Backbone as CSV, one residue per row, in Angstrom:
resi,resn,N_x,N_y,N_z,CA_x,CA_y,CA_z,C_x,C_y,C_z
1,MET,-53.748,-23.299,-97.397,-53.808,-23.977,-98.545,-53.531,-22.829,-99.905
2,LYS,-54.490,-21.703,-99.562,-54.451,-20.679,-100.426,-53.041,-20.042,-100.554
3,LYS,-52.266,-20.025,-99.447,-50.919,-19.434,-99.525,-49.980,-20.281,-100.393
4,ASN,-50.095,-21.520,-100.364,-49.292,-22.534,-101.167,-49.581,-22.160,-102.753
5,TYR,-50.948,-21.905,-103.119,-51.074,-21.864,-104.407,-50.734,-20.498,-104.896
6,ILE,-50.601,-19.391,-104.066,-50.089,-18.123,-104.274,-48.598,-18.074,-104.419
7,PHE,-47.931,-18.828,-103.547,-46.464,-18.975,-103.642,-46.228,-19.794,-104.770
8,LEU,-47.033,-20.805,-105.195,-46.489,-21.733,-106.480,-46.891,-20.891,-107.742
9,LEU,-48.018,-20.139,-107.757,-48.086,-19.072,-108.803,-46.893,-18.157,-109.227
10,PHE,-46.486,-17.337,-108.089,-45.293,-16.582,-107.991,-44.042,-17.236,-108.645
11,PHE,-43.924,-18.585,-107.848,-42.689,-19.323,-108.472,-42.706,-19.602,-109.838
12,LEU,-43.723,-20.065,-110.449,-43.947,-20.463,-111.704,-43.921,-19.183,-112.630
13,MET,-44.368,-18.018,-112.261,-44.312,-16.995,-113.044,-42.571,-16.481,-113.065
14,GLY,-42.023,-16.654,-111.908,-40.661,-16.196,-111.968,-39.848,-17.159,-112.918
15,LEU,-40.189,-18.467,-112.844,-39.371,-19.343,-113.829,-39.770,-19.026,-115.284
16,ALA,-40.963,-18.646,-115.537,-41.318,-18.335,-116.965,-40.789,-17.108,-117.408
17,SER,-40.327,-16.273,-116.663,-39.584,-14.907,-117.214,-38.039,-15.035,-117.059
18,PHE,-37.649,-16.174,-116.482,-36.208,-16.342,-116.277,-35.790,-16.758,-117.870
19,LYS,-34.702,-16.135,-118.312,-34.047,-16.365,-119.544,-33.250,-17.766,-119.531
20,GLY,-32.369,-18.000,-118.645,-31.689,-18.943,-118.447,-30.320,-18.759,-119.120
21,PHE,-29.508,-19.945,-119.242,-28.112,-19.795,-119.849,-27.958,-20.329,-121.112
22,SER,-29.020,-20.008,-122.140,-28.927,-20.823,-123.282,-27.907,-19.943,-124.242
23,GLN,-27.406,-20.767,-125.382,-26.467,-20.218,-126.308,-27.173,-19.365,-127.179
24,SER,-26.429,-18.377,-127.533,-27.017,-17.325,-128.452,-26.798,-17.618,-129.947
25,ASN,-27.403,-17.253,-130.748,-27.104,-17.394,-132.347,-26.381,-16.309,-132.978
26,ASP,-26.229,-15.304,-132.233,-25.572,-14.101,-132.635,-24.099,-14.456,-132.851
27,VAL,-23.547,-14.070,-134.155,-22.230,-14.399,-134.418,-21.510,-13.187,-134.879
28,VAL,-20.418,-12.981,-133.878,-19.622,-11.836,-134.199,-18.564,-12.167,-134.972
29,LYS,-18.306,-11.423,-136.252,-17.200,-11.757,-137.140,-16.375,-10.441,-137.164
30,PRO,-15.231,-10.466,-137.255,-14.434,-9.223,-137.536,-14.582,-8.705,-139.034
31,ALA,-14.593,-7.398,-139.005,-14.925,-6.753,-140.269,-14.059,-7.152,-141.459
32,ASP,-12.853,-7.442,-141.190,-11.781,-7.872,-142.306,-11.293,-9.265,-141.933
33,SER,-12.229,-10.191,-142.294,-11.870,-11.720,-142.004,-11.288,-12.481,-143.199
34,ASN,-11.101,-11.707,-144.309,-10.640,-12.410,-145.540,-9.562,-11.769,-146.251
35,ILE,-8.521,-12.326,-146.661,-7.570,-11.870,-147.589,-7.914,-11.904,-149.084
36,GLU,-8.108,-10.873,-149.624,-8.521,-10.912,-151.108,-7.618,-11.911,-151.972
37,ASN,-8.408,-12.647,-152.736,-7.735,-13.708,-153.751,-6.551,-14.507,-153.067
38,LEU,-6.731,-15.069,-151.707,-5.866,-15.988,-151.111,-5.952,-17.215,-151.735
39,THR,-4.730,-17.831,-152.290,-4.545,-19.176,-152.574,-3.285,-19.791,-152.008
40,ILE,-3.572,-20.964,-151.642,-2.386,-21.794,-150.884,-2.301,-23.128,-151.918
41,TYR,-1.309,-23.444,-152.398,-1.244,-24.590,-153.177,0.285,-25.010,-153.105
42,PRO,0.506,-26.325,-153.507,-0.488,-27.449,-153.415,-1.105,-27.816,-152.006
43,ASN,-2.081,-28.405,-151.857,-2.717,-28.568,-150.679,-3.585,-29.772,-151.078
44,PRO,-3.319,-31.182,-150.803,-2.082,-31.608,-149.888,-0.643,-31.463,-150.277
45,VAL,0.294,-31.116,-149.456,1.730,-30.911,-149.805,2.355,-32.229,-149.788
46,SER,3.118,-32.432,-150.844,4.061,-33.687,-150.843,5.530,-33.439,-150.988
47,GLN,5.830,-32.178,-151.489,7.254,-31.974,-151.983,7.951,-30.809,-151.069
48,GLY,7.269,-30.555,-149.964,7.939,-29.710,-148.952,8.036,-28.202,-149.071
49,LYS,7.222,-27.757,-150.272,7.110,-26.387,-150.499,5.562,-26.062,-150.644
50,ILE,5.052,-24.815,-150.089,3.805,-24.362,-150.484,3.880,-22.972,-151.107
51,TYR,2.909,-22.627,-152.032,2.895,-21.124,-152.485,1.728,-20.451,-151.946
52,ILE,1.782,-19.212,-151.413,0.735,-18.459,-150.930,0.830,-17.300,-151.709
53,THR,-0.285,-16.960,-152.396,-0.546,-16.025,-153.241,-1.757,-14.998,-152.882
54,THR,-1.700,-13.780,-153.062,-2.811,-12.874,-152.737,-2.735,-11.847,-153.904
55,SER,-3.848,-10.962,-153.859,-3.959,-9.854,-154.775,-3.000,-8.795,-154.481
56,GLU,-2.539,-8.652,-153.275,-1.511,-7.733,-152.886,-0.196,-8.493,-152.795
57,TYR,0.791,-7.631,-152.929,2.247,-8.476,-152.775,2.854,-7.717,-151.396
58,ALA,2.276,-7.604,-150.377,2.493,-7.148,-149.164,3.348,-8.074,-148.429
59,LEU,3.917,-7.774,-147.347,4.557,-8.561,-146.169,3.463,-9.555,-145.788
60,LYS,3.622,-10.936,-145.733,2.755,-11.826,-145.057,3.563,-12.512,-143.870
61,LYS,2.667,-12.475,-142.745,3.113,-13.260,-141.521,2.468,-14.433,-141.501
62,ILE,3.139,-15.650,-141.671,2.664,-17.081,-141.574,3.002,-17.611,-140.509
63,GLU,1.764,-18.300,-139.922,1.928,-19.064,-138.491,1.219,-20.474,-138.968
64,ILE,2.026,-21.525,-138.500,1.490,-22.809,-138.638,1.341,-23.564,-137.196
65,PHE,0.043,-24.111,-137.061,-0.081,-24.618,-135.766,-0.552,-26.269,-135.879
66,ASN,-0.312,-27.217,-134.920,-0.670,-28.552,-135.163,-2.135,-28.608,-134.730
67,VAL,-2.777,-29.687,-134.700,-4.303,-29.575,-134.429,-4.597,-29.290,-132.762
68,LEU,-3.492,-29.495,-132.223,-3.773,-29.225,-130.730,-3.525,-27.700,-130.402
69,GLY,-3.121,-26.731,-131.267,-3.051,-25.583,-131.105,-1.738,-24.937,-130.891
70,LYS,-0.778,-25.820,-130.768,0.689,-25.604,-130.624,1.248,-24.851,-131.818
71,LYS,2.054,-23.862,-131.711,2.661,-23.094,-132.915,3.777,-23.876,-133.094
72,ILE,3.950,-24.379,-134.396,4.894,-25.089,-135.002,5.873,-24.264,-135.832
73,LEU,5.524,-23.317,-136.387,6.379,-22.558,-137.378,5.745,-20.974,-137.452
74,SER,6.593,-19.852,-137.457,6.168,-18.675,-137.551,7.320,-17.934,-138.429
75,VAL,6.930,-17.448,-139.489,7.801,-16.661,-140.520,7.057,-15.469,-140.994
76,SER,7.837,-14.673,-141.591,7.358,-13.569,-142.381,7.884,-13.640,-143.811
77,LEU,7.008,-13.357,-144.757,7.293,-13.573,-146.269,7.228,-12.417,-147.079
78,TYR,7.975,-12.168,-148.098,7.726,-11.020,-149.068,7.504,-11.872,-150.413
79,GLN,7.982,-13.096,-150.528,7.636,-13.805,-151.855,6.612,-14.912,-151.393
80,ASN,6.292,-15.860,-152.440,5.206,-16.643,-152.425,5.595,-18.012,-151.892
81,GLU,6.820,-18.235,-151.960,7.111,-19.726,-151.466,7.481,-19.987,-150.128
82,LEU,6.975,-20.983,-149.564,7.333,-21.233,-148.096,7.838,-22.601,-148.121
83,ASN,8.970,-22.933,-147.434,9.642,-24.209,-147.173,9.001,-24.817,-145.924
84,ILE,8.436,-25.919,-146.100,7.855,-26.554,-144.939,8.211,-28.051,-144.921
85,SER,9.434,-28.296,-145.382,10.089,-29.800,-145.378,10.164,-30.327,-144.078
86,LYS,10.357,-29.401,-143.129,10.646,-29.781,-141.820,9.359,-30.375,-140.974
87,LEU,8.229,-30.166,-141.775,6.824,-30.573,-141.007,6.637,-31.856,-141.270
88,LYS,6.224,-32.701,-140.196,5.957,-34.191,-140.470,4.655,-34.238,-140.953
89,THR,4.363,-35.546,-141.486,3.068,-35.619,-142.042,1.899,-35.515,-141.172
90,GLY,0.939,-34.898,-141.461,-0.222,-34.524,-140.509,-1.193,-33.606,-141.184
91,ILE,-2.028,-33.007,-140.321,-3.024,-31.938,-140.535,-2.717,-30.737,-139.786
92,TYR,-2.478,-29.642,-140.241,-1.998,-28.363,-139.611,-3.191,-27.121,-140.023
93,ILE,-3.007,-26.128,-139.189,-3.780,-25.068,-139.528,-2.694,-23.915,-139.805
94,ILE,-2.977,-23.357,-141.034,-2.061,-22.158,-141.447,-2.935,-21.034,-141.263
95,LYS,-2.136,-19.767,-140.643,-2.574,-18.610,-140.324,-1.951,-17.472,-141.179
96,ILE,-2.447,-16.773,-142.008,-1.866,-15.688,-142.753,-2.532,-14.452,-142.371
97,THR,-1.554,-13.469,-142.039,-1.709,-12.145,-141.998,-1.149,-11.176,-142.853
98,GLU,-1.858,-10.419,-143.486,-1.434,-9.403,-144.490,-2.164,-8.198,-144.394
99,ASN,-1.446,-7.191,-144.114,-2.057,-5.734,-144.030,-3.214,-5.839,-142.832
100,ASN,-2.954,-6.317,-141.701,-3.805,-6.369,-140.645,-5.091,-7.236,-141.021
101,THR,-5.047,-7.924,-141.803,-6.210,-8.940,-142.351,-5.698,-10.306,-142.054
102,THR,-6.597,-11.257,-141.487,-6.226,-12.504,-141.196,-6.964,-13.574,-141.788
103,ALA,-6.380,-14.778,-142.268,-7.261,-15.794,-142.764,-6.558,-17.078,-142.275
104,THR,-7.472,-18.176,-142.024,-6.887,-19.439,-141.532,-7.327,-20.424,-142.513
105,ARG,-6.576,-21.348,-142.844,-6.836,-22.508,-143.651,-6.467,-23.880,-143.145
106,LYS,-6.812,-24.975,-143.565,-6.322,-26.337,-143.055,-5.257,-26.675,-144.224
107,LEU,-4.177,-27.105,-143.688,-2.912,-27.602,-144.431,-2.728,-29.000,-144.148
108,ILE,-2.702,-29.882,-145.246,-2.287,-31.260,-145.008,-0.965,-31.553,-145.786
109,VAL,-0.356,-32.098,-144.956,1.176,-32.445,-145.344,1.333,-33.819,-145.467
110,LYS,1.599,-34.487,-146.519,1.693,-35.836,-146.835,3.017,-36.489,-146.787
């Protein structure tokens, strides 16, 4: 009987020291995760054109994804105006990359 208590004691001590597989609260963010003064308008879009402005006037790589993650559109822009008239009504994710800095936003097309 004494052996069972010793075994049980070691077993419980082992369980108490086991960390398990819990989720961590540590969030890792890239250092450059925002494009300075990024604006996308109008949003929601109804006329088929959106305007993307930033504080820098550098080349922007624009990618638009549907809510399932499928890439719908990929273009590079020097100007501010993007024609999205071929997009159907719905909710999209727009990813803008400028000078190795990326930002994502929700885009609603009416």
